[in-house]
C-alpha positions, -999 to +999 in steps of 0.1 A: +000+000+000+013+035-009-002+066+006+004+103+008+002+116+044-011+150+034-036+138+009-049+109+031-053+087+000-039+052-005-033+030-035-034-008-031-015-032-054-027-066-063-046-088-039-030-123-040-043-155-025-068-182-032-100-169-047-121-178-017-098-157+006-096-126-016-126-109+000-111-115+035-077-102+023-094-071+008-113-065+040-082-067+062-062-043+039-089-018+035-099-018+072-063-012+081-058+016+056-090+034+065-092+027+102-057+022+116-039+046+092-067+071+090-068+074+052-097+091+035-097+070+003-082+037-009-080+034-047-070+006-069-070-004-105-084-036-120-082-047-156-114-051-177-105-088-184-108-097-147-145-096-137-139-119-107-117-093-091-141-066-100-169-085-081-147-090-050-141-052-048-176-042-055-189-067-030-167-049-004-181-015-013-157-001-039-172+023-064-162+030-100-142+063-103-127+062-137-112+043-166-078+044-182-084+034-218-059+010-234-037+009-203-023-026-208-014-046-238-020-083-229-018-112-253-019-089-283-049-069-272-053-035-255-073-035-222-087-008-200-078-003-164-109+004-142-102+027-113-123+019-082-122+034-047-137+033-013-139+063+011-137+060+049-173+073+049-186+046+026-205+017+041-185-015+044-199-050+050-199-062+086-171-087+093 
């Protein structure tokens, strides 16, 4: 996780782990960033070819904030990166 102290925003890299544990991993990272570190926003990017990851983040309360068109060339095709974020004031599922 990378964050700017003055901006109170954080950026999260890839969430790794077995698919059945990704929601829990996301929950732990986001709760730590927003609650323990006092960040206002956690933002991340997910590629358009990964709907499973998109569902995990949306399930946890992330909202669509933007799209970087043709951000990644993968297997000979250009893909968009979807920018999604959650604010400290957004509702989160109960643990």
